[in-house]
MARBA-3410 file (N, C-alpha, C, O; in Angstrom, 1 decimal):
157
0.9,-1.1,0.1,0.0,0.0,0.1,0.9,1.2,0.0,1.8,1.3,0.8 ~ 0.7,2.2,-0.9,1.5,3.3,-1.0,1.1,4.4,0.1,0.1,4.2,0.8 ~ 1.9,5.4,0.2,1.7,6.4,1.3,0.5,7.3,0.6,-0.2,8.0,1.4 ~ 0.3,7.2,-0.6,-0.7,8.1,-1.2,-2.1,7.5,-1.1,-3.1,8.2,-1.1 ~ -2.3,6.2,-0.9,-3.6,5.5,-0.7,-4.6,6.2,0.2,-5.7,6.5,-0.2
-4.2,6.5,1.4,-5.3,7.1,2.3,-5.7,8.5,1.8,-6.8,8.9,2.0 ~ -4.7,9.3,1.1,-5.2,10.6,0.5,-6.3,10.3,-0.7,-7.3,11.0,-0.8 ~ -5.8,9.3,-1.5,-6.9,9.0,-2.6,-8.1,8.5,-2.0,-9.1,9.0,-2.5 ~ -8.1,7.7,-1.1,-9.3,7.2,-0.5,-10.1,8.3,0.1,-11.4,8.3,-0.1 ~ -9.5,9.3,0.7,-10.2,10.4,1.3,-10.9,11.2,0.2,-12.0,11.7,0.3
-10.1,11.5,-1.0,-10.7,12.3,-2.1,-11.9,11.5,-2.7,-13.0,12.0,-2.9 ~ -11.7,10.2,-2.9,-12.8,9.4,-3.5,-14.0,9.4,-2.6,-15.1,9.4,-3.2 ~ -13.8,9.3,-1.3,-14.9,9.2,-0.4,-15.6,10.7,-0.4,-16.9,10.7,-0.5 ~ -14.9,11.8,-0.5,-15.5,13.0,-0.6,-16.3,13.2,-1.9,-17.4,13.7,-1.8 ~ -15.8,12.7,-3.0,-16.5,12.8,-4.2,-17.7,12.0,-4.1,-18.8,12.5,-4.5
-17.7,10.7,-3.6,-18.9,9.9,-3.5,-19.9,10.5,-2.6,-21.1,10.3,-2.8 ~ -19.5,11.1,-1.5,-20.4,11.8,-0.7,-21.2,12.9,-1.4,-22.4,12.9,-1.3 ~ -20.4,13.7,-2.0,-21.1,14.8,-2.8,-22.0,14.3,-3.7,-23.1,14.8,-3.8 ~ -21.6,13.2,-4.4,-22.5,12.7,-5.5,-23.8,12.3,-4.8,-24.9,12.6,-5.2 ~ -23.6,11.5,-3.6,-24.8,11.0,-3.0,-25.7,12.1,-2.5,-26.9,12.0,-2.5
-25.1,13.2,-2.0,-25.8,14.3,-1.4,-26.6,15.0,-2.6,-27.7,15.5,-2.3 ~ -26.0,15.0,-3.7,-26.8,15.6,-4.9,-26.8,17.2,-4.9,-27.4,17.8,-5.7 ~ -26.2,17.7,-4.0,-26.3,19.2,-3.9,-24.9,19.9,-4.0,-24.0,19.4,-3.2 ~ -24.6,20.9,-4.8,-23.3,21.4,-4.9,-23.1,22.3,-3.6,-24.0,22.9,-3.0 ~ -21.7,22.4,-3.2,-21.4,23.3,-2.2,-21.3,24.7,-2.7,-20.9,24.9,-3.9
-21.5,25.7,-1.9,-21.5,27.1,-2.2,-20.6,27.8,-1.3,-20.5,27.4,-0.1 ~ -19.9,28.8,-1.7,-19.1,29.6,-0.9,-19.9,30.5,0.1,-21.1,30.6,-0.1 ~ -19.3,31.1,1.0,-20.0,31.8,2.1,-20.1,33.4,1.7,-20.6,34.2,2.5 ~ -19.6,33.7,0.5,-19.6,35.2,0.2,-21.0,35.5,-0.5,-21.5,34.8,-1.4 ~ -21.6,36.6,0.1,-22.8,37.1,-0.5,-22.6,38.0,-1.7,-21.6,38.8,-1.6
-23.3,37.9,-2.7,-23.1,38.8,-3.9,-23.4,40.3,-3.5,-24.2,40.5,-2.6 ~ -22.9,41.1,-4.1,-23.0,42.6,-3.9,-24.4,42.8,-4.8,-24.8,42.0,-5.5 ~ -25.0,44.0,-4.5,-26.2,44.4,-5.4,-25.9,44.3,-6.9,-26.7,43.7,-7.6 ~ -24.8,44.8,-7.3,-24.4,44.8,-8.5,-24.3,43.4,-9.1,-24.7,43.1,-10.2 ~ -23.6,42.6,-8.3,-23.6,41.1,-8.8,-24.9,40.4,-8.8,-25.2,39.6,-9.6
-25.7,40.8,-7.8,-27.0,40.3,-8.0,-27.8,40.6,-9.2,-28.6,39.8,-9.7 ~ -27.6,41.8,-9.6,-28.3,42.3,-10.9,-27.7,41.5,-12.0,-28.5,41.0,-12.9 ~ -26.3,41.3,-12.1,-25.7,40.6,-13.2,-26.1,39.1,-13.0,-26.3,38.4,-14.1 ~ -26.3,38.6,-11.9,-26.8,37.3,-11.6,-28.1,37.1,-12.3,-28.2,36.1,-13.1 ~ -29.0,37.9,-12.1,-30.4,37.7,-12.7,-30.3,38.0,-14.2,-31.2,37.5,-14.9
-29.4,38.6,-14.8,-29.1,38.7,-16.2,-28.7,37.5,-16.8,-29.1,37.1,-17.8 ~ -27.8,36.7,-16.0,-27.3,35.5,-16.5,-28.3,34.4,-16.4,-28.5,33.6,-17.3 ~ -29.1,34.4,-15.3,-30.2,33.5,-15.2,-31.1,33.6,-16.3,-31.4,32.6,-16.9 ~ -31.6,34.8,-16.6,-32.5,35.0,-17.8,-32.0,34.6,-19.1,-32.7,34.1,-19.9 ~ -30.6,34.9,-19.2,-29.9,34.6,-20.5,-29.9,33.0,-20.7,-30.2,32.5,-21.8
-29.6,32.3,-19.6,-29.7,30.8,-19.6,-30.9,30.2,-19.9,-31.0,29.3,-20.6 ~ -32.0,30.8,-19.4,-33.4,30.4,-19.6,-33.8,30.7,-21.0,-34.5,29.9,-21.6 ~ -33.3,31.8,-21.5,-33.7,32.1,-22.9,-33.0,31.1,-23.9,-33.5,30.8,-24.9 ~ -31.7,30.8,-23.5,-30.9,29.8,-24.2,-31.6,28.5,-24.2,-31.6,27.8,-25.3 ~ -32.1,28.0,-23.1,-32.8,26.8,-23.0,-34.1,26.9,-23.8,-34.6,25.9,-24.4
-34.7,28.0,-23.9,-36.0,28.1,-24.6,-35.8,27.9,-26.1,-36.8,27.5,-26.8 ~ -34.6,28.2,-26.6,-34.3,27.9,-28.0,-34.6,26.5,-28.4,-35.2,26.2,-29.4 ~ -34.1,25.6,-27.5,-34.4,24.2,-27.7,-35.8,23.8,-27.8,-36.3,23.1,-28.7 ~ -36.6,24.3,-26.7,-38.0,24.1,-26.6,-38.7,24.6,-27.8,-39.6,23.9,-28.3 ~ -38.4,25.8,-28.3,-38.9,26.4,-29.5,-38.5,25.8,-30.8,-39.0,26.1,-31.9
-37.4,24.9,-30.6,-37.0,24.4,-31.9,-36.3,25.4,-32.8,-36.3,25.2,-34.0 ~ -35.6,26.3,-32.2,-35.1,27.4,-33.0,-33.5,27.5,-33.0,-33.0,28.2,-32.2 ~ -32.9,26.8,-33.9,-31.4,26.6,-34.0,-30.9,28.0,-34.3,-29.8,28.3,-33.7 ~ -31.5,28.8,-35.1,-30.8,30.1,-35.4,-30.8,31.0,-34.0,-29.8,31.6,-33.7 ~ -31.7,30.9,-33.2,-31.7,31.6,-31.9,-30.7,30.9,-31.0,-29.9,31.6,-30.4
-30.6,29.7,-31.0,-29.5,29.0,-30.3,-28.1,29.5,-30.6,-27.2,29.8,-29.8 ~ -27.9,29.6,-31.8,-26.6,30.1,-32.4,-26.3,31.5,-31.9,-25.1,31.9,-31.7 ~ -27.3,32.3,-31.7,-27.1,33.7,-31.4,-26.6,33.9,-29.9,-26.4,35.0,-29.4 ~ -26.5,32.8,-29.2,-26.0,32.8,-27.8,-24.5,32.4,-27.7,-23.8,32.7,-26.7 ~ -24.1,31.9,-28.8,-22.7,31.3,-28.9,-21.6,32.3,-29.1,-21.7,33.1,-30.1
-20.7,32.3,-28.3,-19.5,33.1,-28.6,-18.7,32.7,-29.7,-18.8,31.6,-30.1 ~ -18.1,33.6,-30.4,-17.3,33.2,-31.6,-16.1,32.3,-31.1,-15.5,31.5,-31.9 ~ -15.8,32.2,-29.9,-14.8,31.3,-29.4,-15.3,30.2,-28.7,-14.5,29.6,-28.0 ~ -16.7,29.9,-28.7,-17.3,28.9,-28.0,-16.7,27.6,-28.2,-16.2,27.2,-29.2 ~ -16.7,26.8,-26.9,-16.2,25.4,-27.0,-17.2,24.6,-26.3,-17.5,25.0,-25.2
-17.8,23.5,-26.9,-18.8,22.6,-26.3,-18.2,21.3,-26.2,-17.6,20.8,-27.1 ~ -18.4,20.6,-25.1,-18.1,19.1,-24.9,-19.3,18.4,-25.1,-20.2,18.5,-24.3 ~ -19.3,17.5,-26.1,-20.4,16.7,-26.4,-20.1,15.2,-26.4,-19.6,14.7,-27.3 ~ -20.5,14.6,-25.3,-19.9,13.3,-25.1,-18.5,13.3,-25.0,-17.8,14.0,-24.2 ~ -17.9,12.5,-25.9,-16.3,12.3,-26.0,-15.9,13.3,-27.0,-14.7,13.3,-27.2
-16.6,14.1,-27.7,-16.1,15.0,-28.6,-16.1,16.4,-28.0,-16.8,16.8,-27.1 ~ -15.2,17.3,-28.8,-15.2,18.7,-28.4,-15.4,19.5,-29.7,-14.7,19.2,-30.7 ~ -16.3,20.4,-29.7,-16.5,21.3,-30.9,-15.9,22.6,-30.5,-16.0,23.1,-29.4 ~ -15.2,23.2,-31.4,-14.6,24.5,-31.4,-15.3,25.4,-32.2,-15.2,25.2,-33.5 ~ -15.9,26.5,-31.8,-16.6,27.5,-32.6,-17.9,27.3,-33.0,-18.3,26.1,-33.0
-18.7,28.3,-33.3,-20.1,28.0,-33.7,-20.4,27.1,-34.9,-21.4,26.4,-34.9 ~ -19.5,27.0,-35.8,-19.9,26.1,-37.0,-19.8,24.7,-36.5,-20.7,23.9,-36.8 ~ -18.8,24.3,-35.8,-18.7,22.9,-35.3,-19.9,22.5,-34.5,-20.5,21.5,-34.5 ~ -20.1,23.6,-33.5,-21.2,23.3,-32.5,-22.6,23.1,-33.2,-23.3,22.2,-32.8 ~ -22.8,23.9,-34.2,-24.0,23.9,-35.0,-24.1,22.5,-35.6,-25.2,21.9,-35.5
-23.0,22.1,-36.2,-23.0,20.8,-37.0,-23.5,19.5,-36.1,-24.1,18.5,-36.5 ~ -23.0,19.7,-34.8,-23.3,18.5,-33.9,-24.8,18.8,-33.3,-25.6,17.8,-33.2 ~ -25.0,19.9,-33.0,-26.3,20.2,-32.3,-27.5,20.3,-33.2,-28.6,20.2,-32.7 ~ -27.3,20.4,-34.4,-28.6,20.6,-35.5,-29.4,19.4,-35.3,-30.6,19.7,-35.4 ~ -29.0,18.2,-35.1,-30.0,17.1,-35.1,-30.9,17.3,-33.9,-32.0,16.8,-33.9
-30.5,17.9,-32.8,-31.3,18.1,-31.7,-32.4,19.1,-31.9,-33.3,19.2,-31.1 ~ -32.4,19.8,-33.0,-33.5,20.7,-33.3,-34.4,20.2,-34.5,-35.2,21.0,-35.1 ~ -34.2,19.0,-34.8,-35.2,18.5,-35.8,-36.3,17.8,-35.0,-36.2,17.4,-33.8 ~ -37.3,17.7,-35.7,-38.6,17.0,-35.0,-39.5,17.9,-34.3,-39.0,19.0,-34.0 ~ -40.6,17.6,-33.9,-41.5,18.6,-33.3,-41.3,18.7,-31.7,-41.8,19.6,-31.1
-40.5,17.7,-31.2,-40.4,17.7,-29.6,-39.0,17.7,-29.3,-38.2,16.9,-29.8 ~ -38.5,18.7,-28.4,-37.2,18.7,-28.0,-36.8,17.4,-27.3,-37.6,16.9,-26.6 ~ -35.6,16.9,-27.6,-35.1,15.8,-27.1,-34.8,15.8,-25.6,-34.8,14.8,-24.8 ~ -34.5,17.1,-25.1,-34.1,17.4,-23.7,-34.4,18.7,-23.3,-34.6,19.6,-24.1 ~ -34.3,19.0,-22.1,-34.4,20.5,-21.6,-33.5,20.7,-20.5,-33.0,19.7,-20.0
-33.4,21.9,-20.1,-32.5,22.1,-19.0,-33.0,23.5,-18.4,-33.7,24.3,-18.9 ~ -32.5,23.6,-17.1,-32.9,24.9,-16.4,-31.7,25.1,-15.5,-31.1,24.2,-14.9 ~ -31.5,26.6,-15.3,-30.2,26.8,-14.2,-30.8,26.7,-12.9,-31.9,27.2,-12.6 ~ -30.0,26.1,-11.9,-30.3,26.1,-10.7,-29.3,26.8,-9.7,-29.6,27.0,-8.5 ~ -28.1,27.1,-10.3,-27.1,27.8,-9.6,-26.2,28.6,-10.5,-25.5,28.1,-11.5
-26.1,29.9,-10.3,-25.4,30.8,-11.1,-24.5,31.6,-10.2,-24.9,32.2,-9.2 ~ -23.3,31.7,-10.6,-22.2,32.4,-9.9,-21.5,33.3,-10.8,-21.2,32.9,-12.0 ~ -21.3,34.5,-10.4,-20.8,35.6,-11.1,-19.5,36.1,-10.5,-19.5,36.2,-9.3 ~ -18.4,36.3,-11.3,-17.3,36.9,-10.8,-17.5,38.3,-10.3,-18.5,39.0,-10.8 ~ -16.7,38.9,-9.3,-16.9,40.2,-8.9,-16.8,41.2,-10.0,-17.4,42.3,-9.9
-16.0,40.9,-11.0,-16.0,42.0,-12.1,-17.3,42.0,-13.0,-17.4,42.9,-13.8 ~ -18.1,41.0,-12.8,-19.3,41.0,-13.6,-19.3,40.5,-15.0,-20.2,40.6,-15.8 ~ -18.1,40.1,-15.4,-17.7,39.8,-16.8,-17.8,38.3,-17.2,-17.9,38.0,-18.4 ~ -17.9,37.4,-16.2,-17.9,36.1,-16.4,-18.7,35.3,-15.4,-18.7,35.7,-14.2 ~ -19.4,34.3,-15.8,-20.4,33.7,-14.9,-20.4,32.2,-15.2,-20.1,31.8,-16.4
-20.7,31.5,-14.2,-21.0,29.9,-14.4,-22.4,29.7,-14.1,-22.9,30.2,-13.1 ~ -23.0,29.0,-15.0,-24.4,28.5,-14.8,-24.5,27.0,-14.9,-24.1,26.4,-15.9 ~ -25.1,26.4,-13.9,-25.2,25.0,-13.8,-26.7,24.5,-13.5,-27.5,25.3,-12.9 ~ -27.1,23.4,-13.9,-28.3,22.9,-13.5,-28.7,21.6,-14.1,-27.9,21.0,-14.9 ~ -30.0,21.1,-13.8,-30.3,19.7,-14.3,-30.7,19.8,-15.8,-31.2,20.8,-16.4
-30.4,18.6,-16.4,-30.9,18.4,-17.8,-31.9,17.2,-17.7,-31.6,16.3,-17.0 ~ -33.1,17.4,-18.3,-34.2,16.4,-18.3,-34.5,15.8,-19.6,-34.4,16.5,-20.6 ~ -34.8,14.5,-19.6,-35.4,13.8,-20.7,-36.6,13.3,-20.2,-36.7,12.6,-19.2 ~ -37.7,13.7,-20.9,-39.1,13.2,-20.5,-39.3,13.3,-18.9,-39.8,12.4,-18.2 ~ -38.9,14.5,-18.5,-39.2,14.8,-17.2,-38.2,14.1,-16.0,-38.4,14.3,-14.8
-37.3,13.3,-16.5,-36.4,12.7,-15.7,-35.0,13.3,-15.8,-34.5,13.6,-16.9 ~ -34.4,13.6,-14.6,-33.0,14.2,-14.6,-32.1,13.1,-15.0,-31.9,12.1,-14.4 ~ -31.4,13.5,-16.2,-30.4,12.5,-16.5,-28.9,13.1,-16.6,-27.9,12.4,-16.8 ~ -28.7,14.4,-16.4,-27.5,15.1,-16.4,-27.5,16.3,-15.7,-28.6,16.8,-15.2 ~ -26.3,16.9,-15.6,-26.2,18.5,-15.2,-25.4,19.1,-16.3,-24.4,18.5,-16.7
-25.7,20.3,-16.7,-25.0,21.1,-17.5,-24.2,22.1,-16.7,-24.5,22.6,-15.6 ~ -23.0,22.4,-17.3,-22.1,23.4,-16.8,-21.7,24.4,-17.9,-21.1,24.0,-18.9 ~ -22.1,25.7,-17.7,-21.8,26.6,-18.8,-21.1,27.8,-18.2,-21.3,28.2,-17.1 ~ -20.2,28.3,-19.1,-19.5,29.5,-18.7,-19.8,30.6,-19.8,-19.7,30.4,-21.0 ~ -20.4,31.7,-19.1,-20.9,32.8,-19.9,-19.9,34.0,-19.7,-19.4,34.2,-18.6
-19.7,34.7,-20.8,-18.8,35.9,-20.8,-19.7,37.1,-21.3,-20.5,37.0,-22.2 ~ -19.5,38.3,-20.7,-20.1,39.4,-21.2,-19.4,40.0,-22.3,-18.3,40.6,-22.1 ~ -19.9,39.9,-23.5,-19.3,40.6,-24.7,-19.9,41.9,-25.0,-20.8,42.3,-24.3 ~ -19.4,42.5,-26.0,-19.9,43.9,-26.4,-21.5,43.8,-26.8,-22.2,44.8,-26.6 ~ -21.9,42.7,-27.3,-23.3,42.7,-27.6,-24.1,41.7,-26.6,-25.2,41.2,-27.0
-23.7,41.5,-25.5,-24.4,40.7,-24.4,-23.7,39.5,-24.0,-22.6,39.2,-24.3 ~ -24.4,38.7,-23.2,-23.8,37.5,-22.6,-23.8,36.4,-23.7,-24.8,36.0,-24.3 ~ -22.6,35.9,-23.8,-22.3,34.8,-24.8,-21.7,33.5,-24.1,-20.9,33.7,-23.2 ~ -22.1,32.4,-24.5,-21.6,31.2,-23.8,-20.2,30.8,-24.5,-20.0,30.8,-25.7 ~ -19.3,30.5,-23.6,-18.0,30.3,-24.1,-17.5,28.9,-24.0,-16.9,28.4,-24.9
-18.0,28.2,-22.8,-17.7,26.8,-22.6,-19.1,26.1,-22.1,-19.9,26.7,-21.3 ~ -19.2,24.9,-22.6,-20.5,24.2,-22.1,-20.1,22.6,-22.1,-19.5,22.1,-23.0 ~ -20.5,22.0,-20.9,-20.2,20.7,-20.7,-21.2,20.0,-19.8,-21.4,20.5,-18.7 ~ -21.7,19.0,-20.3,-22.7,18.2,-19.4,-22.1,17.0,-18.9,-21.1,16.5,-19.4 ~ -22.6,16.5,-17.7,-22.1,15.4,-17.0,-23.4,14.5,-16.7,-24.4,15.1,-16.2
-23.3,13.2,-16.8,-24.4,12.4,-16.3,-24.6,12.5,-14.8,-23.6,12.6,-14.1 ~ -25.8,12.4,-14.4,-25.9,12.4,-12.8,-25.5,11.0,-12.3,-25.6,10.0,-13.0 ~ -25.1,11.0,-11.0,-24.9,9.7,-10.4,-26.0,8.8,-10.6,-27.2,9.2,-10.3 ~ -25.8,7.6,-11.0,-26.8,6.6,-11.1,-27.7,6.8,-12.3,-28.6,6.0,-12.4 ~ -27.6,7.8,-13.2,-28.4,7.8,-14.3,-27.9,6.9,-15.5,-26.7,6.7,-15.7
-28.8,6.3,-16.1,-28.6,5.4,-17.2,-28.0,6.3,-18.4,-28.4,7.4,-18.6 ~ -26.9,5.6,-19.0,-26.4,6.4,-20.1,-26.6,5.8,-21.5,-26.2,6.4,-22.5
END
């Protein structure tokens, strides 16, 4: 047994405990009034972004992407709006959205220029994953720069 084994065991135990609890941990710092306003802007932006899927509107979806956006889709990584559109276009076909999402935690840097949005992803009303999106305030509004989803603990893949 190596000297690192207890440390690794401790880390794994912490990760498994966090997974079982199902709730993210949050810092103790309360947002300023300005950050609260920006927080609300990011929540509204994330909700509008999710609505593009519900509305089956790929063009509107594209409008939320930064020119530098990077999306992690399964085991692939798409760089830029063109690659992202190529992979996401099939999700916008058909009369019914294949999944939906809603933010349940948004954190904004004190600068008000960068934010993290995370929340559940649902298929037929059942949570199957969590999304993690990084939003940047650009000259024309909030744009997504990174997006990655992860299956929830115990969800079928």
